[in-house]
GUROLUM-145694 format. One record per residue (C-alpha): residue number from 1; chain; x, y, z. Coordinates in steps of 0.1 Angstrom, whole numbers, always signed. Layout:
# residues N
<domi pos="NUM" unit="A" x="X" y="Y" z="Z"/>
...
This chain:
# residues 405
<domi pos="1" unit="A" x="+831" y="-973" z="-1029"/>
<domi pos="2" unit="A" x="+866" y="-987" z="-1034"/>
<domi pos="3" unit="A" x="+889" y="-1015" z="-1018"/>
<domi pos="4" unit="A" x="+896" y="-1008" z="-980"/>
<domi pos="5" unit="A" x="+931" y="-994" z="-987"/>
<domi pos="6" unit="A" x="+941" y="-983" z="-951"/>
<domi pos="7" unit="A" x="+976" y="-965" z="-955"/>
<domi pos="8" unit="A" x="+974" y="-951" z="-921"/>
<domi pos="9" unit="A" x="+964" y="-983" z="-903"/>
<domi pos="10" unit="A" x="+951" y="-992" z="-870"/>
<domi pos="11" unit="A" x="+965" y="-978" z="-840"/>
<domi pos="12" unit="A" x="+994" y="-998" z="-828"/>
<domi pos="13" unit="A" x="+988" y="-1025" z="-802"/>
<domi pos="14" unit="A" x="+1014" y="-1011" z="-774"/>
<domi pos="15" unit="A" x="+1056" y="-1006" z="-774"/>
<domi pos="16" unit="A" x="+1056" y="-1032" z="-747"/>
<domi pos="17" unit="A" x="+1091" y="-1043" z="-754"/>
<domi pos="18" unit="A" x="+1105" y="-1006" z="-750"/>
<domi pos="19" unit="A" x="+1082" y="-989" z="-726"/>
<domi pos="20" unit="A" x="+1084" y="-1013" z="-697"/>
<domi pos="21" unit="A" x="+1088" y="-997" z="-664"/>
<domi pos="22" unit="A" x="+1116" y="-1010" z="-643"/>
<domi pos="23" unit="A" x="+1107" y="-1015" z="-604"/>
<domi pos="24" unit="A" x="+1122" y="-1033" z="-576"/>
<domi pos="25" unit="A" x="+1110" y="-1042" z="-539"/>
<domi pos="26" unit="A" x="+1119" y="-1012" z="-526"/>
<domi pos="27" unit="A" x="+1116" y="-983" z="-554"/>
<domi pos="28" unit="A" x="+1093" y="-976" z="-582"/>
<domi pos="29" unit="A" x="+1097" y="-949" z="-612"/>
<domi pos="30" unit="A" x="+1074" y="-927" z="-626"/>
<domi pos="31" unit="A" x="+1078" y="-915" z="-658"/>
<domi pos="32" unit="A" x="+1059" y="-886" z="-675"/>
<domi pos="33" unit="A" x="+1060" y="-883" z="-713"/>
<domi pos="34" unit="A" x="+1041" y="-870" z="-743"/>
<domi pos="35" unit="A" x="+1046" y="-884" z="-779"/>
<domi pos="36" unit="A" x="+1032" y="-862" z="-805"/>
<domi pos="37" unit="A" x="+1037" y="-876" z="-842"/>
<domi pos="38" unit="A" x="+1026" y="-861" z="-875"/>
<domi pos="39" unit="A" x="+1023" y="-885" z="-905"/>
<domi pos="40" unit="A" x="+1016" y="-879" z="-939"/>
<domi pos="41" unit="A" x="+1011" y="-909" z="-965"/>
<domi pos="42" unit="A" x="+1003" y="-908" z="-1002"/>
<domi pos="43" unit="A" x="+998" y="-935" z="-1024"/>
<domi pos="44" unit="A" x="+993" y="-942" z="-1065"/>
<domi pos="45" unit="A" x="+983" y="-967" z="-1080"/>
<domi pos="46" unit="A" x="+976" y="-977" z="-1117"/>
<domi pos="47" unit="A" x="+967" y="-1008" z="-1134"/>
<domi pos="48" unit="A" x="+941" y="-1023" z="-1160"/>
<domi pos="49" unit="A" x="+922" y="-1049" z="-1140"/>
<domi pos="50" unit="A" x="+894" y="-1034" z="-1120"/>
<domi pos="51" unit="A" x="+869" y="-1057" z="-1101"/>
<domi pos="52" unit="A" x="+843" y="-1028" z="-1102"/>
<domi pos="53" unit="A" x="+841" y="-1033" z="-1143"/>
<domi pos="54" unit="A" x="+844" y="-1073" z="-1140"/>
<domi pos="55" unit="A" x="+880" y="-1076" z="-1142"/>
<domi pos="56" unit="A" x="+888" y="-1052" z="-1169"/>
<domi pos="57" unit="A" x="+896" y="-1015" z="-1168"/>
<domi pos="58" unit="A" x="+917" y="-988" z="-1148"/>
<domi pos="59" unit="A" x="+924" y="-995" z="-1114"/>
<domi pos="60" unit="A" x="+937" y="-957" z="-1110"/>
<domi pos="61" unit="A" x="+937" y="-947" z="-1077"/>
<domi pos="62" unit="A" x="+953" y="-921" z="-1054"/>
<domi pos="63" unit="A" x="+952" y="-915" z="-1018"/>
<domi pos="64" unit="A" x="+961" y="-886" z="-997"/>
<domi pos="65" unit="A" x="+969" y="-893" z="-959"/>
<domi pos="66" unit="A" x="+975" y="-872" z="-932"/>
<domi pos="67" unit="A" x="+977" y="-888" z="-897"/>
<domi pos="68" unit="A" x="+980" y="-873" z="-860"/>
<domi pos="69" unit="A" x="+990" y="-897" z="-831"/>
<domi pos="70" unit="A" x="+995" y="-885" z="-795"/>
<domi pos="71" unit="A" x="+1005" y="-909" z="-770"/>
<domi pos="72" unit="A" x="+1009" y="-898" z="-730"/>
<domi pos="73" unit="A" x="+1024" y="-917" z="-705"/>
<domi pos="74" unit="A" x="+1022" y="-910" z="-668"/>
<domi pos="75" unit="A" x="+1040" y="-937" z="-644"/>
<domi pos="76" unit="A" x="+1020" y="-969" z="-649"/>
<domi pos="77" unit="A" x="+991" y="-951" z="-672"/>
<domi pos="78" unit="A" x="+994" y="-946" z="-712"/>
<domi pos="79" unit="A" x="+970" y="-932" z="-733"/>
<domi pos="80" unit="A" x="+971" y="-928" z="-772"/>
<domi pos="81" unit="A" x="+949" y="-914" z="-797"/>
<domi pos="82" unit="A" x="+954" y="-917" z="-833"/>
<domi pos="83" unit="A" x="+933" y="-897" z="-860"/>
<domi pos="84" unit="A" x="+934" y="-892" z="-895"/>
<domi pos="85" unit="A" x="+918" y="-890" z="-930"/>
<domi pos="86" unit="A" x="+925" y="-906" z="-964"/>
<domi pos="87" unit="A" x="+910" y="-886" z="-991"/>
<domi pos="88" unit="A" x="+908" y="-908" z="-1022"/>
<domi pos="89" unit="A" x="+908" y="-901" z="-1059"/>
<domi pos="90" unit="A" x="+893" y="-933" z="-1080"/>
<domi pos="91" unit="A" x="+889" y="-932" z="-1114"/>
<domi pos="92" unit="A" x="+871" y="-967" z="-1117"/>
<domi pos="93" unit="A" x="+842" y="-952" z="-1093"/>
<domi pos="94" unit="A" x="+828" y="-936" z="-1125"/>
<domi pos="95" unit="A" x="+818" y="-972" z="-1132"/>
<domi pos="96" unit="A" x="+797" y="-982" z="-1105"/>
<domi pos="97" unit="A" x="+764" y="-960" z="-1101"/>
<domi pos="98" unit="A" x="+756" y="-922" z="-1103"/>
<domi pos="99" unit="A" x="+784" y="-906" z="-1118"/>
<domi pos="100" unit="A" x="+783" y="-905" z="-1156"/>
<domi pos="101" unit="A" x="+809" y="-881" z="-1170"/>
<domi pos="102" unit="A" x="+837" y="-875" z="-1144"/>
<domi pos="103" unit="A" x="+870" y="-886" z="-1148"/>
<domi pos="104" unit="A" x="+872" y="-895" z="-1112"/>
<domi pos="105" unit="A" x="+854" y="-890" z="-1078"/>
<domi pos="106" unit="A" x="+866" y="-880" z="-1044"/>
<domi pos="107" unit="A" x="+856" y="-897" z="-1014"/>
<domi pos="108" unit="A" x="+872" y="-897" z="-977"/>
<domi pos="109" unit="A" x="+875" y="-918" z="-949"/>
<domi pos="110" unit="A" x="+876" y="-907" z="-914"/>
<domi pos="111" unit="A" x="+890" y="-925" z="-886"/>
<domi pos="112" unit="A" x="+899" y="-925" z="-846"/>
<domi pos="113" unit="A" x="+911" y="-948" z="-825"/>
<domi pos="114" unit="A" x="+918" y="-946" z="-786"/>
<domi pos="115" unit="A" x="+942" y="-970" z="-766"/>
<domi pos="116" unit="A" x="+943" y="-974" z="-726"/>
<domi pos="117" unit="A" x="+974" y="-994" z="-711"/>
<domi pos="118" unit="A" x="+982" y="-1000" z="-678"/>
<domi pos="119" unit="A" x="+1012" y="-1016" z="-668"/>
<domi pos="120" unit="A" x="+1017" y="-1037" z="-638"/>
<domi pos="121" unit="A" x="+1045" y="-1055" z="-619"/>
<domi pos="122" unit="A" x="+1068" y="-1078" z="-632"/>
<domi pos="123" unit="A" x="+1068" y="-1066" z="-667"/>
<domi pos="124" unit="A" x="+1029" y="-1072" z="-671"/>
<domi pos="125" unit="A" x="+1007" y="-1049" z="-693"/>
<domi pos="126" unit="A" x="+968" y="-1046" z="-702"/>
<domi pos="127" unit="A" x="+958" y="-1027" z="-728"/>
<domi pos="128" unit="A" x="+923" y="-1019" z="-745"/>
<domi pos="129" unit="A" x="+914" y="-1001" z="-780"/>
<domi pos="130" unit="A" x="+880" y="-985" z="-792"/>
<domi pos="131" unit="A" x="+878" y="-969" z="-826"/>
<domi pos="132" unit="A" x="+858" y="-959" z="-859"/>
<domi pos="133" unit="A" x="+863" y="-952" z="-892"/>
<domi pos="134" unit="A" x="+839" y="-939" z="-915"/>
<domi pos="135" unit="A" x="+829" y="-933" z="-955"/>
<domi pos="136" unit="A" x="+801" y="-925" z="-978"/>
<domi pos="137" unit="A" x="+797" y="-967" z="-981"/>
<domi pos="138" unit="A" x="+813" y="-981" z="-950"/>
<domi pos="139" unit="A" x="+815" y="-980" z="-912"/>
<domi pos="140" unit="A" x="+834" y="-997" z="-888"/>
<domi pos="141" unit="A" x="+837" y="-1001" z="-851"/>
<domi pos="142" unit="A" x="+865" y="-1018" z="-837"/>
<domi pos="143" unit="A" x="+875" y="-1032" z="-801"/>
<domi pos="144" unit="A" x="+906" y="-1048" z="-790"/>
<domi pos="145" unit="A" x="+919" y="-1061" z="-757"/>
<domi pos="146" unit="A" x="+956" y="-1073" z="-747"/>
<domi pos="147" unit="A" x="+978" y="-1082" z="-723"/>
<domi pos="148" unit="A" x="+1018" y="-1085" z="-729"/>
<domi pos="149" unit="A" x="+1049" y="-1094" z="-707"/>
<domi pos="150" unit="A" x="+1079" y="-1085" z="-706"/>
<domi pos="151" unit="A" x="+1106" y="-1115" z="-688"/>
<domi pos="152" unit="A" x="+1136" y="-1094" z="-679"/>
<domi pos="153" unit="A" x="+1157" y="-1122" z="-665"/>
<domi pos="154" unit="A" x="+1153" y="-1142" z="-698"/>
<domi pos="155" unit="A" x="+1153" y="-1113" z="-721"/>
<domi pos="156" unit="A" x="+1120" y="-1129" z="-735"/>
<domi pos="157" unit="A" x="+1084" y="-1108" z="-738"/>
<domi pos="158" unit="A" x="+1049" y="-1123" z="-752"/>
<domi pos="159" unit="A" x="+1017" y="-1110" z="-763"/>
<domi pos="160" unit="A" x="+983" y="-1116" z="-764"/>
<domi pos="161" unit="A" x="+954" y="-1096" z="-785"/>
<domi pos="162" unit="A" x="+919" y="-1103" z="-795"/>
<domi pos="163" unit="A" x="+904" y="-1078" z="-821"/>
<domi pos="164" unit="A" x="+865" y="-1073" z="-831"/>
<domi pos="165" unit="A" x="+855" y="-1053" z="-862"/>
<domi pos="166" unit="A" x="+817" y="-1047" z="-868"/>
<domi pos="167" unit="A" x="+813" y="-1035" z="-905"/>
<domi pos="168" unit="A" x="+781" y="-1019" z="-921"/>
<domi pos="169" unit="A" x="+785" y="-1019" z="-959"/>
<domi pos="170" unit="A" x="+755" y="-995" z="-969"/>
<domi pos="171" unit="A" x="+757" y="-964" z="-985"/>
<domi pos="172" unit="A" x="+740" y="-928" z="-980"/>
<domi pos="173" unit="A" x="+757" y="-912" z="-950"/>
<domi pos="174" unit="A" x="+769" y="-880" z="-965"/>
<domi pos="175" unit="A" x="+743" y="-879" z="-996"/>
<domi pos="176" unit="A" x="+718" y="-852" z="-990"/>
<domi pos="177" unit="A" x="+687" y="-874" z="-997"/>
<domi pos="178" unit="A" x="+694" y="-900" z="-975"/>
<domi pos="179" unit="A" x="+716" y="-887" z="-947"/>
<domi pos="180" unit="A" x="+722" y="-922" z="-934"/>
<domi pos="181" unit="A" x="+732" y="-954" z="-941"/>
<domi pos="182" unit="A" x="+702" y="-968" z="-961"/>
<domi pos="183" unit="A" x="+714" y="-994" z="-989"/>
<domi pos="184" unit="A" x="+738" y="-1013" z="-1003"/>
<domi pos="185" unit="A" x="+753" y="-999" z="-1037"/>
<domi pos="186" unit="A" x="+753" y="-1024" z="-1067"/>
<domi pos="187" unit="A" x="+766" y="-1013" z="-1104"/>
<domi pos="188" unit="A" x="+742" y="-993" z="-1118"/>
<domi pos="189" unit="A" x="+723" y="-1017" z="-1148"/>
<domi pos="190" unit="A" x="+721" y="-1045" z="-1119"/>
<domi pos="191" unit="A" x="+701" y="-1026" z="-1090"/>
<domi pos="192" unit="A" x="+668" y="-1048" z="-1105"/>
<domi pos="193" unit="A" x="+671" y="-1068" z="-1071"/>
<domi pos="194" unit="A" x="+685" y="-1070" z="-1040"/>
<domi pos="195" unit="A" x="+718" y="-1092" z="-1046"/>
<domi pos="196" unit="A" x="+725" y="-1097" z="-1005"/>
<domi pos="197" unit="A" x="+703" y="-1106" z="-977"/>
<domi pos="198" unit="A" x="+724" y="-1087" z="-954"/>
<domi pos="199" unit="A" x="+747" y="-1055" z="-951"/>
<domi pos="200" unit="A" x="+769" y="-1064" z="-922"/>
<domi pos="201" unit="A" x="+804" y="-1082" z="-916"/>
<domi pos="202" unit="A" x="+819" y="-1089" z="-885"/>
<domi pos="203" unit="A" x="+855" y="-1099" z="-879"/>
<domi pos="204" unit="A" x="+876" y="-1115" z="-852"/>
<domi pos="205" unit="A" x="+910" y="-1113" z="-851"/>
<domi pos="206" unit="A" x="+935" y="-1135" z="-826"/>
<domi pos="207" unit="A" x="+973" y="-1129" z="-822"/>
<domi pos="208" unit="A" x="+997" y="-1142" z="-800"/>
<domi pos="209" unit="A" x="+1031" y="-1137" z="-803"/>
<domi pos="210" unit="A" x="+1069" y="-1145" z="-788"/>
<domi pos="211" unit="A" x="+1100" y="-1127" z="-791"/>
<domi pos="212" unit="A" x="+1132" y="-1138" z="-773"/>
<domi pos="213" unit="A" x="+1165" y="-1125" z="-773"/>
<domi pos="214" unit="A" x="+1190" y="-1155" z="-782"/>
<domi pos="215" unit="A" x="+1224" y="-1142" z="-785"/>
<domi pos="216" unit="A" x="+1237" y="-1106" z="-780"/>
<domi pos="217" unit="A" x="+1232" y="-1101" z="-817"/>
<domi pos="218" unit="A" x="+1201" y="-1116" z="-824"/>
<domi pos="219" unit="A" x="+1164" y="-1115" z="-818"/>
<domi pos="220" unit="A" x="+1140" y="-1137" z="-826"/>
<domi pos="221" unit="A" x="+1103" y="-1136" z="-829"/>
<domi pos="222" unit="A" x="+1075" y="-1160" z="-835"/>
<domi pos="223" unit="A" x="+1038" y="-1148" z="-841"/>
<domi pos="224" unit="A" x="+1006" y="-1167" z="-850"/>
<domi pos="225" unit="A" x="+974" y="-1150" z="-861"/>
<domi pos="226" unit="A" x="+939" y="-1164" z="-865"/>
<domi pos="227" unit="A" x="+910" y="-1145" z="-885"/>
<domi pos="228" unit="A" x="+872" y="-1156" z="-888"/>
<domi pos="229" unit="A" x="+849" y="-1134" z="-909"/>
<domi pos="230" unit="A" x="+809" y="-1135" z="-908"/>
<domi pos="231" unit="A" x="+783" y="-1121" z="-931"/>
<domi pos="232" unit="A" x="+789" y="-1102" z="-962"/>
<domi pos="233" unit="A" x="+823" y="-1107" z="-972"/>
<domi pos="234" unit="A" x="+819" y="-1098" z="-1012"/>
<domi pos="235" unit="A" x="+820" y="-1062" z="-1024"/>
<domi pos="236" unit="A" x="+788" y="-1049" z="-1036"/>
<domi pos="237" unit="A" x="+801" y="-1027" z="-1066"/>
<domi pos="238" unit="A" x="+823" y="-1053" z="-1081"/>
<domi pos="239" unit="A" x="+806" y="-1069" z="-1112"/>
<domi pos="240" unit="A" x="+810" y="-1104" z="-1128"/>
<domi pos="241" unit="A" x="+807" y="-1111" z="-1165"/>
<domi pos="242" unit="A" x="+801" y="-1148" z="-1172"/>
<domi pos="243" unit="A" x="+810" y="-1167" z="-1202"/>
<domi pos="244" unit="A" x="+775" y="-1162" z="-1217"/>
<domi pos="245" unit="A" x="+779" y="-1126" z="-1217"/>
<domi pos="246" unit="A" x="+751" y="-1124" z="-1186"/>
<domi pos="247" unit="A" x="+760" y="-1102" z="-1154"/>
<domi pos="248" unit="A" x="+762" y="-1110" z="-1118"/>
<domi pos="249" unit="A" x="+776" y="-1092" z="-1086"/>
<domi pos="250" unit="A" x="+804" y="-1106" z="-1069"/>
<domi pos="251" unit="A" x="+794" y="-1135" z="-1044"/>
<domi pos="252" unit="A" x="+814" y="-1153" z="-1016"/>
<domi pos="253" unit="A" x="+804" y="-1178" z="-990"/>
<domi pos="254" unit="A" x="+794" y="-1159" z="-958"/>
<domi pos="255" unit="A" x="+820" y="-1173" z="-935"/>
<domi pos="256" unit="A" x="+858" y="-1173" z="-940"/>
<domi pos="257" unit="A" x="+887" y="-1186" z="-922"/>
<domi pos="258" unit="A" x="+924" y="-1177" z="-922"/>
<domi pos="259" unit="A" x="+953" y="-1186" z="-902"/>
<domi pos="260" unit="A" x="+989" y="-1172" z="-904"/>
<domi pos="261" unit="A" x="+1024" y="-1182" z="-890"/>
<domi pos="262" unit="A" x="+1053" y="-1151" z="-891"/>
<domi pos="263" unit="A" x="+1088" y="-1153" z="-880"/>
<domi pos="264" unit="A" x="+1111" y="-1124" z="-876"/>
<domi pos="265" unit="A" x="+1147" y="-1124" z="-869"/>
<domi pos="266" unit="A" x="+1168" y="-1089" z="-862"/>
<domi pos="267" unit="A" x="+1204" y="-1094" z="-861"/>
<domi pos="268" unit="A" x="+1232" y="-1069" z="-857"/>
<domi pos="269" unit="A" x="+1254" y="-1075" z="-885"/>
<domi pos="270" unit="A" x="+1284" y="-1059" z="-873"/>
<domi pos="271" unit="A" x="+1295" y="-1023" z="-879"/>
<domi pos="272" unit="A" x="+1267" y="-1000" z="-881"/>
<domi pos="273" unit="A" x="+1243" y="-1023" z="-899"/>
<domi pos="274" unit="A" x="+1209" y="-1037" z="-885"/>
<domi pos="275" unit="A" x="+1191" y="-1067" z="-907"/>
<domi pos="276" unit="A" x="+1156" y="-1066" z="-897"/>
<domi pos="277" unit="A" x="+1142" y="-1099" z="-915"/>
<domi pos="278" unit="A" x="+1106" y="-1112" z="-916"/>
<domi pos="279" unit="A" x="+1091" y="-1145" z="-931"/>
<domi pos="280" unit="A" x="+1053" y="-1145" z="-932"/>
<domi pos="281" unit="A" x="+1031" y="-1173" z="-945"/>
<domi pos="282" unit="A" x="+992" y="-1175" z="-946"/>
<domi pos="283" unit="A" x="+964" y="-1195" z="-959"/>
<domi pos="284" unit="A" x="+920" y="-1195" z="-958"/>
<domi pos="285" unit="A" x="+895" y="-1217" z="-968"/>
<domi pos="286" unit="A" x="+887" y="-1196" z="-1002"/>
<domi pos="287" unit="A" x="+921" y="-1215" z="-1015"/>
<domi pos="288" unit="A" x="+945" y="-1182" z="-1010"/>
<domi pos="289" unit="A" x="+979" y="-1190" z="-996"/>
<domi pos="290" unit="A" x="+1004" y="-1163" z="-994"/>
<domi pos="291" unit="A" x="+1042" y="-1161" z="-987"/>
<domi pos="292" unit="A" x="+1061" y="-1128" z="-982"/>
<domi pos="293" unit="A" x="+1099" y="-1126" z="-972"/>
<domi pos="294" unit="A" x="+1108" y="-1093" z="-962"/>
<domi pos="295" unit="A" x="+1140" y="-1078" z="-958"/>
<domi pos="296" unit="A" x="+1149" y="-1043" z="-939"/>
<domi pos="297" unit="A" x="+1184" y="-1032" z="-932"/>
<domi pos="298" unit="A" x="+1193" y="-999" z="-908"/>
<domi pos="299" unit="A" x="+1223" y="-987" z="-920"/>
<domi pos="300" unit="A" x="+1237" y="-960" z="-890"/>
<domi pos="301" unit="A" x="+1257" y="-936" z="-911"/>
<domi pos="302" unit="A" x="+1263" y="-916" z="-878"/>
<domi pos="303" unit="A" x="+1249" y="-911" z="-842"/>
<domi pos="304" unit="A" x="+1217" y="-890" z="-862"/>
<domi pos="305" unit="A" x="+1211" y="-904" z="-894"/>
<domi pos="306" unit="A" x="+1205" y="-940" z="-905"/>
<domi pos="307" unit="A" x="+1200" y="-953" z="-941"/>
<domi pos="308" unit="A" x="+1169" y="-976" z="-941"/>
<domi pos="309" unit="A" x="+1166" y="-996" z="-976"/>
<domi pos="310" unit="A" x="+1142" y="-1023" z="-977"/>
<domi pos="311" unit="A" x="+1130" y="-1053" z="-1004"/>
<domi pos="312" unit="A" x="+1096" y="-1076" z="-1002"/>
<domi pos="313" unit="A" x="+1090" y="-1107" z="-1023"/>
<domi pos="314" unit="A" x="+1052" y="-1119" z="-1021"/>
<domi pos="315" unit="A" x="+1041" y="-1150" z="-1037"/>
<domi pos="316" unit="A" x="+1004" y="-1159" z="-1040"/>
<domi pos="317" unit="A" x="+982" y="-1189" z="-1051"/>
<domi pos="318" unit="A" x="+947" y="-1174" z="-1058"/>
<domi pos="319" unit="A" x="+911" y="-1186" z="-1043"/>
<domi pos="320" unit="A" x="+892" y="-1210" z="-1061"/>
<domi pos="321" unit="A" x="+864" y="-1186" z="-1066"/>
<domi pos="322" unit="A" x="+885" y="-1163" z="-1091"/>
<domi pos="323" unit="A" x="+883" y="-1162" z="-1130"/>
<domi pos="324" unit="A" x="+891" y="-1133" z="-1153"/>
<domi pos="325" unit="A" x="+866" y="-1112" z="-1172"/>
<domi pos="326" unit="A" x="+841" y="-1135" z="-1194"/>
<domi pos="327" unit="A" x="+854" y="-1170" z="-1177"/>
<domi pos="328" unit="A" x="+833" y="-1175" z="-1149"/>
<domi pos="329" unit="A" x="+810" y="-1205" z="-1156"/>
<domi pos="330" unit="A" x="+771" y="-1188" z="-1149"/>
<domi pos="331" unit="A" x="+761" y="-1220" z="-1129"/>
<domi pos="332" unit="A" x="+792" y="-1216" z="-1104"/>
<domi pos="333" unit="A" x="+783" y="-1212" z="-1068"/>
<domi pos="334" unit="A" x="+807" y="-1182" z="-1057"/>
<domi pos="335" unit="A" x="+826" y="-1157" z="-1080"/>
<domi pos="336" unit="A" x="+852" y="-1131" z="-1082"/>
<domi pos="337" unit="A" x="+871" y="-1112" z="-1106"/>
<domi pos="338" unit="A" x="+890" y="-1093" z="-1083"/>
<domi pos="339" unit="A" x="+927" y="-1098" z="-1090"/>
<domi pos="340" unit="A" x="+939" y="-1091" z="-1056"/>
<domi pos="341" unit="A" x="+927" y="-1130" z="-1050"/>
<domi pos="342" unit="A" x="+946" y="-1141" z="-1081"/>
<domi pos="343" unit="A" x="+978" y="-1159" z="-1089"/>
<domi pos="344" unit="A" x="+1003" y="-1133" z="-1084"/>
<domi pos="345" unit="A" x="+1040" y="-1122" z="-1072"/>
<domi pos="346" unit="A" x="+1049" y="-1088" z="-1063"/>
<domi pos="347" unit="A" x="+1080" y="-1070" z="-1056"/>
<domi pos="348" unit="A" x="+1081" y="-1038" z="-1036"/>
<domi pos="349" unit="A" x="+1117" y="-1020" z="-1032"/>
<domi pos="350" unit="A" x="+1121" y="-989" z="-1016"/>
<domi pos="351" unit="A" x="+1143" y="-969" z="-991"/>
<domi pos="352" unit="A" x="+1142" y="-943" z="-963"/>
<domi pos="353" unit="A" x="+1162" y="-920" z="-938"/>
<domi pos="354" unit="A" x="+1157" y="-917" z="-903"/>
<domi pos="355" unit="A" x="+1170" y="-886" z="-885"/>
<domi pos="356" unit="A" x="+1172" y="-887" z="-845"/>
<domi pos="357" unit="A" x="+1175" y="-857" z="-829"/>
<domi pos="358" unit="A" x="+1195" y="-850" z="-797"/>
<domi pos="359" unit="A" x="+1174" y="-831" z="-774"/>
<domi pos="360" unit="A" x="+1196" y="-804" z="-751"/>
<domi pos="361" unit="A" x="+1163" y="-798" z="-726"/>
<domi pos="362" unit="A" x="+1140" y="-819" z="-709"/>
<domi pos="363" unit="A" x="+1105" y="-806" z="-699"/>
<domi pos="364" unit="A" x="+1103" y="-789" z="-735"/>
<domi pos="365" unit="A" x="+1083" y="-803" z="-766"/>
<domi pos="366" unit="A" x="+1111" y="-810" z="-793"/>
<domi pos="367" unit="A" x="+1117" y="-827" z="-828"/>
<domi pos="368" unit="A" x="+1125" y="-861" z="-817"/>
<domi pos="369" unit="A" x="+1129" y="-878" z="-853"/>
<domi pos="370" unit="A" x="+1121" y="-872" z="-888"/>
<domi pos="371" unit="A" x="+1114" y="-902" z="-911"/>
<domi pos="372" unit="A" x="+1109" y="-904" z="-948"/>
<domi pos="373" unit="A" x="+1100" y="-934" z="-967"/>
<domi pos="374" unit="A" x="+1095" y="-943" z="-1006"/>
<domi pos="375" unit="A" x="+1088" y="-976" z="-1018"/>
<domi pos="376" unit="A" x="+1077" y="-990" z="-1053"/>
<domi pos="377" unit="A" x="+1058" y="-1023" z="-1058"/>
<domi pos="378" unit="A" x="+1054" y="-1037" z="-1094"/>
<domi pos="379" unit="A" x="+1027" y="-1070" z="-1095"/>
<domi pos="380" unit="A" x="+1027" y="-1097" z="-1122"/>
<domi pos="381" unit="A" x="+996" y="-1086" z="-1137"/>
<domi pos="382" unit="A" x="+1003" y="-1053" z="-1144"/>
<domi pos="383" unit="A" x="+995" y="-1033" z="-1112"/>
<domi pos="384" unit="A" x="+1020" y="-1008" z="-1096"/>
<domi pos="385" unit="A" x="+1020" y="-983" z="-1070"/>
<domi pos="386" unit="A" x="+1041" y="-956" z="-1052"/>
<domi pos="387" unit="A" x="+1040" y="-953" z="-1014"/>
<domi pos="388" unit="A" x="+1053" y="-925" z="-997"/>
<domi pos="389" unit="A" x="+1055" y="-915" z="-959"/>
<domi pos="390" unit="A" x="+1065" y="-884" z="-936"/>
<domi pos="391" unit="A" x="+1071" y="-888" z="-899"/>
<domi pos="392" unit="A" x="+1076" y="-859" z="-875"/>
<domi pos="393" unit="A" x="+1080" y="-871" z="-840"/>
<domi pos="394" unit="A" x="+1076" y="-846" z="-813"/>
<domi pos="395" unit="A" x="+1085" y="-856" z="-777"/>
<domi pos="396" unit="A" x="+1083" y="-840" z="-741"/>
<domi pos="397" unit="A" x="+1098" y="-858" z="-714"/>
<domi pos="398" unit="A" x="+1099" y="-851" z="-674"/>
<domi pos="399" unit="A" x="+1122" y="-864" z="-647"/>
<domi pos="400" unit="A" x="+1118" y="-893" z="-631"/>
<domi pos="401" unit="A" x="+1106" y="-892" z="-597"/>
<domi pos="402" unit="A" x="+1117" y="-919" z="-576"/>
<domi pos="403" unit="A" x="+1098" y="-928" z="-544"/>
<domi pos="404" unit="A" x="+1102" y="-955" z="-518"/>
<domi pos="405" unit="A" x="+1070" y="-978" z="-511"/>
């Protein structure tokens, strides 16, 4: 009963560009390796434009997100598992439904993803993923298939990925009265009718990318993404307050198209500094246009310690369906007061450090790296957030076994 803050994210598609198996016509290398990553994310948010109450009201939210990632590689095969839980405390939940006196309410999102990758000859890799996530008013099944190719001769690589998500937005899974997904949950005063005739949402995401080393210091990546959604695209418990004082539930078209293009440039600036620059632009048929510029700088303090400052600026031209509290025309066909779809800009700045341990022995599980990040985000409408991540990565690597074909 909140927006989907997927802090833990989805299982990474593949580490294609760093894990390619090197082969030739006479010798094949087999590598056994296990990576275990323990991650803890924490997210704090505050603001005064909650879509739950029609564009005004508290947006205070806290998310605690422990996560476990395990990846095992044996020769040409790799299996990855990602699982975690996001515990969410949202003060605005009070204004949706049955809770009348509490200052906040806890909910949780649990997720599990599994990925299998098979590495073929000549740098080709095939990958498939299956995953699900569930919370009290939402469940999602996800599927992914992809292919990637690394060309060692010209130092380039490409990938192609298709993702599909099937979502069910009904409430009642963890309620003793129902025990299963049973109904859409609307604001309490608007439950005199069913506002939607569907409770499902399907999303299709196609992503393609090409990366090339263009000099000894610079790598260039170009990526294209296309998204198509259908079904219930609005959030059932978001209120709308019209200019005449009447109320309704947020309403969108049942289809949405979105496309985006991004460019990444990684540059070794000399000394111990690496610049990672990212430019991304997208547009959809709801009228939203976004442009993001981001820099992450890796400063190598010594062989084991890295400092990682970052800065991101995002500019957005909002949806044609957006209007603030009390400003929607009662005769409009579609409407929202969700400020995530308004005109705004955000500035996100932060820093972090990464510690790279030097293993003394193989075949023993050891600490490989320790990462800490902190970022602060300011949004033009007054929303601000703090994001913290702490990650421990452990690794066990075996010897390479070489055999003639």
